[in-house]
C-alpha positions as a printed NumPy array, in Angstrom:
array([[  0.   ,   0.   ,   0.   ],
       [  1.075,   3.607,  -0.389],
       [  2.97 ,   5.068,   2.525],
       [  1.379,   8.373,   3.626],
       [  4.44 ,   9.359,   5.622],
       [  5.9  ,  12.798,   6.182],
       [  9.694,  13.188,   5.993],
       [ 11.427,  12.008,   9.159],
       [ 12.882,  14.47 ,  11.683],
       [ 16.142,  13.48 ,  13.308],
       [ 16.99 ,  14.594,  16.828],
       [ 18.767,  13.471,  19.948],
       [ 17.341,   9.944,  20.234],
       [ 16.433,   8.865,  16.714],
       [ 14.346,   9.401,  13.612],
       [ 10.692,  10.383,  14.024],
       [  8.238,   9.456,  11.275],
       [  4.616,  10.591,  11.036],
       [  1.817,   9.108,   8.947],
       [ -1.872,   9.858,   8.583],
       [ -3.44 ,   6.599,   7.509],
       [ -6.341,   6.467,   5.015],
       [ -8.66 ,   5.639,   7.913],
       [ -7.644,   8.828,   9.759],
       [ -5.498,   7.16 ,  12.43 ],
       [ -2.281,   9.094,  13.039],
       [  0.939,   7.142,  13.567],
       [  4.213,   8.414,  14.96 ],
       [  7.297,   6.237,  15.419],
       [ 10.736,   6.956,  16.789],
       [ 13.354,   4.351,  15.99 ],
       [ 16.026,   4.652,  18.675],
       [ 19.43 ,   3.141,  17.837],
       [ 20.54 ,   0.6  ,  20.421],
       [ 17.077,   0.195,  21.964],
       [ 15.967,  -3.328,  22.897],
       [ 12.35 ,  -2.494,  23.745],
       [  9.26 ,  -1.332,  21.913],
       [  7.07 ,   1.1  ,  23.849],
       [  3.62 ,   1.317,  22.304],
       [  0.858,   3.772,  23.156],
       [ -2.661,   4.129,  21.784],
       [ -3.753,   7.69 ,  22.578],
       [ -7.462,   8.462,  22.379],
       [ -8.294,  12.154,  22.127],
       [-10.91 ,  11.992,  24.837],
       [-10.75 ,  12.405,  28.585],
       [-12.879,  13.849,  31.339],
       [-13.009,  17.197,  29.531],
       [-14.958,  15.525,  26.73 ],
       [-17.736,  14.452,  29.091],
       [-21.086,  16.038,  29.787],
       [-22.296,  16.223,  33.373],
       [-24.257,  12.988,  32.891],
       [-21.174,  11.277,  31.448],
       [-18.828,  12.394,  34.243],
       [-16.366,   9.576,  34.848],
       [-17.209,   7.704,  31.628],
       [-13.696,   8.039,  30.14 ],
       [-12.077,   6.476,  33.202],
       [-14.835,   3.859,  33.582],
       [-14.342,   2.839,  29.948],
       [-10.576,   2.589,  30.463],
       [-11.253,  -0.006,  33.167],
       [-13.798,  -2.15 ,  31.325],
       [-11.776,  -2.346,  28.101],
       [ -9.448,  -4.706,  29.998],
       [-12.328,  -7.103,  30.722],
       [-12.104,  -9.299,  27.655],
       [-12.887,  -9.661,  23.936],
       [-14.437, -12.502,  21.897],
       [-10.968, -14.055,  21.51 ],
       [ -9.273, -13.073,  24.793],
       [-10.407, -13.525,  28.382],
       [ -9.428, -10.706,  30.782],
       [ -6.504, -12.71 ,  32.143],
       [ -5.306, -13.481,  28.597],
       [ -4.843,  -9.774,  27.852],
       [ -2.316,  -9.329,  30.636],
       [ -0.828, -12.855,  30.361],
       [  0.095, -12.442,  26.699],
       [  2.19 ,  -9.385,  27.532],
       [  3.551, -10.563,  30.874],
       [  4.673, -13.994,  29.646],
       [  7.282, -12.274,  27.477],
       [  8.393, -10.005,  30.329],
       [  6.368,  -6.991,  29.244],
       [  4.017,  -4.547,  30.964],
       [  0.565,  -3.338,  29.958],
       [ -1.412,  -0.523,  31.561],
       [ -3.582,   2.516,  30.893],
       [ -4.459,   5.917,  32.332],
       [ -7.105,   8.569,  31.838],
       [ -6.275,  12.273,  31.824],
       [ -8.459,  15.324,  31.361],
       [ -7.897,  15.575,  27.612],
       [ -6.878,  12.085,  26.528],
       [ -6.797,   8.412,  27.463],
       [ -3.764,   6.205,  26.842],
       [ -3.393,   2.414,  26.656],
       [  0.251,   1.386,  26.581],
       [  2.607,  -1.588,  26.64 ],
       [  6.352,  -2.158,  26.822],
       [  7.867,  -5.332,  25.392],
       [ 11.051,  -6.604,  23.764],
       [ 11.245,  -5.176,  20.258],
       [ 10.512,  -8.477,  18.512],
       [  7.251,  -8.766,  20.484],
       [  6.015,  -5.356,  19.369],
       [  3.551,  -6.661,  16.729],
       [  1.979,  -8.961,  19.327],
       [  1.522,  -6.073,  21.781],
       [ -0.064,  -3.934,  19.058],
       [ -2.482,  -6.803,  18.351],
       [ -3.438,  -7.116,  22.034],
       [ -4.042,  -3.384,  22.442],
       [ -5.963,  -3.192,  19.159],
       [ -8.216,  -6.069,  20.183],
       [ -9.002,  -4.444,  23.54 ],
       [ -9.897,  -1.081,  22.072],
       [-11.928,  -2.356,  19.132],
       [-13.558,  -5.591,  20.27 ],
       [-14.178,  -5.428,  24.009],
       [-17.362,  -7.127,  25.195],
       [-18.261,  -4.562,  27.885],
       [-20.624,  -6.943,  29.66 ],
       [-22.992,  -5.825,  32.407],
       [-21.278,  -8.07 ,  34.963],
       [-17.893,  -6.538,  34.147],
       [-19.349,  -3.053,  34.515],
       [-20.677,  -3.89 ,  37.974],
       [-17.365,  -5.361,  39.102],
       [-15.403,  -2.311,  37.938],
       [-17.967,   0.044,  39.439],
       [-16.98 ,  -1.248,  42.883],
       [-13.279,  -0.927,  42.053],
       [-13.73 ,   2.687,  40.934],
       [-15.767,   3.578,  44.022],
       [-12.865,   2.259,  46.126],
       [-10.502,   4.347,  44.01 ],
       [-12.621,   7.458,  44.639],
       [-12.51 ,   6.757,  48.381],
       [ -8.729,   6.412,  48.176],
       [ -8.408,   9.77 ,  46.407],
       [-10.717,  11.383,  48.949],
       [ -8.344,  10.231,  51.698],
       [ -5.396,  12.023,  50.044],
       [ -5.371,  15.613,  51.382],
       [ -2.974,  16.854,  48.727],
       [ -5.209,  15.652,  45.911],
       [ -8.292,  17.127,  47.547],
       [ -6.552,  20.502,  47.93 ],
       [ -5.599,  20.441,  44.25 ],
       [ -9.191,  19.659,  43.275],
       [-10.487,  22.533,  45.403],
       [ -8.183,  24.958,  43.602],
       [ -8.646,  23.654,  40.053],
       [-12.401,  23.465,  40.593],
       [-12.455,  27.183,  41.343],
       [ -9.874,  28.397,  38.815],
       [-11.376,  26.342,  35.965],
       [-15.017,  26.843,  36.916],
       [-17.374,  26.791,  33.922],
       [-15.262,  24.275,  32.009],
       [-15.367,  20.479,  32.212],
       [-11.724,  20.721,  33.355],
       [-13.051,  21.692,  36.787],
       [-14.302,  18.148,  37.399],
       [-12.055,  15.311,  38.673],
       [-11.089,  12.718,  36.049],
       [-12.266,   9.764,  38.096],
       [-15.848,  10.959,  38.534],
       [-17.783,  11.267,  41.779],
       [-19.497,   8.657,  43.917],
       [-22.842,   9.824,  42.548],
       [-21.817,   9.848,  38.865],
       [-20.25 ,   6.37 ,  39.066],
       [-23.203,   4.846,  40.892],
       [-25.492,   6.274,  38.183],
       [-23.298,   5.202,  35.229],
       [-25.168,   2.811,  32.905],
       [-23.876,   0.292,  30.393],
       [-25.67 ,   2.117,  27.58 ],
       [-23.956,   5.374,  28.523],
       [-20.512,   3.736,  28.495],
       [-21.194,   1.951,  25.19 ],
       [-22.392,   5.133,  23.513],
       [-19.341,   6.998,  24.789],
       [-17.055,   4.272,  23.387],
       [-18.752,   4.357,  19.989],
       [-18.648,   8.143,  19.762],
       [-15.057,   8.73 ,  20.803],
       [-13.084,   5.625,  19.786],
       [-13.014,   6.542,  16.103],
       [-10.015,   6.43 ,  13.762],
       [ -9.61 ,  10.204,  13.44 ],
       [ -9.533,  10.508,  17.249],
       [ -6.646,   8.043,  17.723],
       [ -2.877,   8.505,  17.692],
       [ -0.582,   5.474,  17.898],
       [  2.952,   6.159,  19.105],
       [  5.819,   3.653,  19.141],
       [  9.355,   4.359,  20.34 ],
       [ 12.429,   2.173,  20.629],
       [ 12.216,  -0.636,  18.076],
       [  9.571,   0.435,  15.557],
       [  8.728,  -0.945,  12.099],
       [  6.727,   1.981,  10.74 ],
       [  5.537,   0.317,   7.522],
       [  4.388,  -2.872,   9.254],
       [  2.499,  -0.782,  11.804],
       [  0.581,   0.967,   9.016],
       [ -0.761,  -2.384,   7.812],
       [ -1.662,  -3.517,  11.344],
       [ -3.432,  -0.295,  12.201],
       [ -5.559,  -0.177,   9.05 ],
       [ -6.945,  -3.578,  10.005],
       [ -7.586,  -2.256,  13.538],
       [ -9.392,   0.814,  12.172],
       [-11.932,  -1.379,  10.404],
       [-12.842,  -3.058,  13.706],
       [-13.433,   0.088,  15.803],
       [-16.917,   0.618,  17.241],
       [-17.153,   4.187,  15.983],
       [-17.18 ,   4.826,  12.218],
       [-14.733,   7.242,  10.652],
       [-16.633,  10.452,   9.944],
       [-13.814,  12.935,   9.515],
       [-15.599,  15.271,  11.921],
       [-13.522,  16.597,  14.812],
       [-14.612,  15.821,  18.353],
       [-14.856,  18.957,  20.44 ],
       [-14.189,  19.149,  24.153],
       [-17.049,  20.149,  26.433],
       [-15.75 ,  23.664,  26.998],
       [-17.753,  26.658,  28.115],
       [-17.476,  30.37 ,  27.507],
       [-18.844,  30.769,  31.046],
       [-15.317,  30.374,  32.461],
       [-14.552,  33.827,  33.883],
       [-11.434,  35.703,  32.813],
       [-10.61 ,  36.733,  36.387],
       [-11.22 ,  34.517,  39.406],
       [-11.706,  36.312,  42.746],
       [ -9.21 ,  35.424,  45.45 ],
       [-10.512,  32.76 ,  47.805],
       [ -9.569,  30.493,  50.683],
       [-11.377,  27.145,  50.383],
       [-10.908,  24.714,  53.239],
       [-11.997,  21.212,  54.155],
       [-11.625,  20.201,  57.795],
       [ -9.903,  16.864,  58.439],
       [ -8.581,  15.429,  61.673],
       [ -4.937,  15.446,  60.575],
       [ -1.823,  16.615,  62.381],
       [ -0.9  ,  18.719,  59.357],
       [ -2.717,  20.812,  56.79 ],
       [ -2.061,  20.43 ,  53.073],
       [ -2.216,  23.677,  51.132],
       [ -2.223,  24.506,  47.425],
       [ -2.002,  28.082,  46.163],
       [ -3.143,  28.322,  42.554],
       [ -3.033,  30.835,  39.711],
       [ -4.43 ,  30.575,  36.202],
       [ -1.735,  29.58 ,  33.677],
       [ -1.461,  29.18 ,  29.909],
       [ -2.036,  26.473,  27.301],
       [  0.613,  23.961,  26.313],
       [  1.618,  25.77 ,  23.095],
       [  1.416,  29.316,  24.47 ],
       [  4.737,  31.099,  23.851],
       [  4.731,  32.357,  27.458],
       [  4.768,  28.835,  28.894],
       [  8.579,  28.442,  29.01 ],
       [  8.776,  31.625,  31.085],
       [  6.102,  30.361,  33.501],
       [  7.961,  27.073,  33.862],
       [ 11.186,  28.909,  34.648],
       [  9.335,  31.025,  37.227],
       [  8.105,  27.823,  38.881],
       [ 11.693,  26.56 ,  38.966],
       [ 13.006,  29.798,  40.48 ],
       [ 10.27 ,  29.889,  43.114],
       [  9.945,  26.24 ,  44.085],
       [ 11.847,  23.919,  41.794],
       [ 14.04 ,  22.129,  44.273],
       [ 16.031,  22.561,  47.469],
       [ 17.938,  25.582,  46.112],
       [ 14.774,  27.438,  45.063],
       [ 13.679,  30.673,  46.697],
       [ 10.728,  29.246,  48.594],
       [ 12.488,  26.112,  49.821],
       [ 15.39 ,  28.161,  51.155],
       [ 13.132,  30.73 ,  52.83 ],
       [ 10.359,  28.452,  54.143],
       [ 12.33 ,  25.303,  55.023],
       [ 15.972,  26.213,  55.504],
       [ 15.736,  29.654,  57.11 ],
       [ 12.427,  29.477,  59.002],
       [ 11.639,  25.779,  59.433],
       [  7.972,  26.356,  58.648],
       [  7.432,  23.248,  56.5  ],
       [  9.302,  20.125,  55.486],
       [  9.005,  20.992,  51.783],
       [  7.409,  23.507,  49.442],
       [  7.17 ,  23.174,  45.663],
       [  6.024,  25.213,  42.691],
       [  4.763,  23.577,  39.496],
       [  3.297,  24.619,  36.174],
       [  0.897,  22.414,  34.222],
       [ -0.94 ,  22.992,  30.965],
       [ -3.937,  21.775,  28.986],
       [ -4.609,  22.537,  25.334],
       [ -5.868,  26.08 ,  25.95 ],
       [ -5.268,  26.936,  29.606],
       [ -3.168,  25.897,  32.559],
       [ -2.466,  26.117,  36.281],
       [  0.478,  27.479,  38.252],
       [  0.557,  25.96 ,  41.746],
       [  2.581,  26.294,  44.938],
       [  2.013,  23.539,  47.505],
       [  3.162,  22.579,  50.952],
       [  2.128,  20.801,  54.169],
       [  2.447,  22.405,  57.584],
       [  1.091,  22.653,  61.102],
       [ -2.063,  24.745,  60.784],
       [ -0.873,  27.663,  62.92 ],
       [  1.907,  28.283,  60.382],
       [ -0.292,  28.608,  57.281],
       [ -0.652,  32.386,  57.367],
       [  3.099,  32.88 ,  57.877],
       [  3.904,  30.657,  54.883],
       [  1.375,  32.536,  52.729],
       [  3.1  ,  35.766,  53.811],
       [  6.521,  34.42 ,  52.779],
       [  5.187,  33.31 ,  49.405],
       [  3.565,  36.697,  48.89 ],
       [  6.821,  38.502,  49.682],
       [  8.818,  36.335,  47.254],
       [  6.288,  36.929,  44.473],
       [  6.344,  40.66 ,  45.24 ],
       [ 10.107,  40.629,  44.693],
       [  9.647,  38.945,  41.302],
       [  7.073,  41.562,  40.286],
       [  9.35 ,  44.382,  41.401],
       [ 12.144,  43.288,  39.082],
       [ 14.065,  41.241,  41.633],
       [ 14.804,  38.352,  39.276],
       [ 18.562,  38.111,  38.747],
       [ 20.404,  36.958,  35.651],
       [ 22.277,  34.424,  37.792],
       [ 19.141,  32.639,  39.04 ],
       [ 17.682,  32.661,  35.518],
       [ 20.752,  30.84 ,  34.22 ],
       [ 20.54 ,  28.339,  37.086],
       [ 16.869,  27.723,  36.314],
       [ 17.617,  27.25 ,  32.615],
       [ 20.329,  24.736,  33.406],
       [ 17.983,  22.847,  35.728],
       [ 15.115,  22.756,  33.22 ],
       [ 17.469,  21.862,  30.37 ],
       [ 18.855,  18.903,  32.27 ],
       [ 15.459,  17.748,  33.524],
       [ 13.999,  17.916,  30.024],
       [ 16.795,  15.956,  28.357],
       [ 17.041,  13.365,  31.144],
       [ 13.268,  13.084,  31.399],
       [ 12.965,  12.082,  27.741],
       [ 16.   ,   9.835,  27.652],
       [ 14.237,   6.457,  27.368],
       [ 11.801,   4.9  ,  24.934],
       [  8.794,   5.117,  27.281],
       [  8.858,   8.91 ,  27.814],
       [  9.603,   9.397,  24.097],
       [  6.557,   7.348,  23.174],
       [  4.414,   9.338,  25.602],
       [  5.75 ,  12.717,  24.48 ],
       [  5.326,  11.943,  20.757],
       [  1.829,  10.518,  21.152],
       [  0.313,  13.138,  23.424],
       [  2.013,  15.897,  21.42 ],
       [  0.609,  14.709,  18.109],
       [ -2.905,  14.682,  19.59 ],
       [ -2.753,  18.46 ,  20.104],
       [ -0.536,  19.368,  17.158],
       [  2.676,  19.758,  19.158],
       [  5.481,  18.254,  17.087],
       [  8.392,  20.105,  18.7  ],
       [ 11.575,  18.123,  19.163],
       [ 13.309,  18.021,  22.539],
       [ 15.925,  20.396,  21.141],
       [ 13.247,  22.897,  20.142],
       [ 11.731,  22.732,  23.613],
       [ 15.122,  23.417,  25.209],
       [ 15.783,  26.282,  22.781],
       [ 12.524,  27.926,  23.861],
       [ 13.758,  28.009,  27.466],
       [ 17.172,  29.328,  26.424],
       [ 15.512,  32.251,  24.616],
       [ 13.777,  33.585,  27.751],
       [ 15.365,  36.625,  29.356],
       [ 14.965,  38.472,  32.656],
       [ 12.618,  41.085,  31.167],
       [ 10.247,  38.458,  29.768],
       [ 10.213,  36.588,  33.076],
       [  9.321,  39.769,  34.932],
       [  6.563,  40.596,  32.443],
       [  5.049,  37.113,  32.659],
       [  5.241,  37.188,  36.461],
       [  3.388,  40.51 ,  36.479],
       [  0.726,  39.104,  34.158],
       [  0.014,  35.826,  35.96 ],
       [  1.256,  36.073,  39.538],
       [ -0.022,  39.568,  40.373],
       [ -3.605,  38.266,  40.429],
       [ -4.549,  37.23 ,  44.005],
       [ -4.603,  33.427,  44.112],
       [ -7.054,  30.757,  45.17 ],
       [ -5.856,  28.707,  48.148],
       [ -7.155,  25.224,  48.971],
       [ -6.459,  23.87 ,  52.464],
       [ -7.272,  20.371,  53.757],
       [ -6.685,  19.439,  57.383],
       [ -6.805,  21.554,  60.514],
       [ -8.552,  24.854,  59.804],
       [ -6.145,  27.808,  59.476],
       [ -6.608,  31.327,  60.767],
       [ -8.795,  32.216,  57.817],
       [ -8.96 ,  35.946,  58.551],
       [ -5.185,  36.286,  58.53 ],
       [ -4.885,  34.456,  55.208],
       [ -7.7  ,  36.456,  53.598],
       [ -6.1  ,  39.696,  54.833],
       [ -2.86 ,  38.705,  53.104],
       [ -4.732,  37.995,  49.846],
       [ -6.395,  41.427,  49.983],
       [ -2.918,  42.977,  50.141],
       [ -1.539,  40.901,  47.272],
       [  1.252,  42.678,  45.32 ],
       [  0.494,  44.03 ,  41.888]])
């Protein structure tokens, strides 16, 4: 058959090839010299953001039940076929995509592709399997509810992303999972598991041309017909541009309180994202960061404090998180406020920018060193049209200067944040007073 492949791009690990198959499935492979393994990922362009309120939790529920057997494979056969050759098979659901992945010795790659294809296209999705997984997911929800850090994150993202399906947790709620029906899951599968909504990524040992033949056969078995029509996320123009500052707390009988301070960020391809990531590194990207030195080393207010930046296709979150004894919450918020005020006032130095660049450069290159992260990066990137090489990502960080960092800090960190606190209740008035006097 004809090979609808774009020219390969060579970079640090190997050659990357892209193809759009006649069915609409997109394929990306990265052949890595010296690799012994094949890491295979089937990326479906649907996650919790694609769900309506009635469907909340359907993406994650479907991820579970697709492991429950096909006409030719019992549930235990799916895992046994991979594990008997020393491989691994797993899946995860995110807010904007779902991924089913396997890692095997290179020569077993075609077998792993066949197993994953069979699961995604031919699963039985029986009522009994749905009921069994319903109980598993309800236990999973209970487990997440017992994690104060996760709850604090959900409090913050729920407020900052209000009006968008991103505000809802991926896993669903107790109510939405109890109410989930087989028909609802089946309809969701048929609507979203269509060829044009699927990216297949293979890194390590990858036979691109053989994969094209395998995947065209898979496309003909999918429950949803190829229509060529894009699938839109359940977004809402109701999401406000500015979120009022807030302290949201949930009382738990813990010795410590977990806190997350959140700001609205930018989308994954926004040109300001490298600057935001560097700001996160300067503020809380390790034991030499500003906040760790000030909060932990100098004042002993918390064991650790971190700053992170995460992005979705069109928006993102900038978060600072820590755990502390409740009487120290207001003092930590004051320290964070003072450090951000210094950034806004032009206190960023060229020396700390270069340190942050070196840290991010090393983390990026080391983080994508193996076949598994390469597979994940290539697959998730292709879903949203991000085909940057690792070198291009590093170059974007290198291009950021002090003036741009200060400008981005003034744009995103001068807005009073939302703070989520889980554990012993803090002195709320003190924290709210600090937010009212936020710099900027």
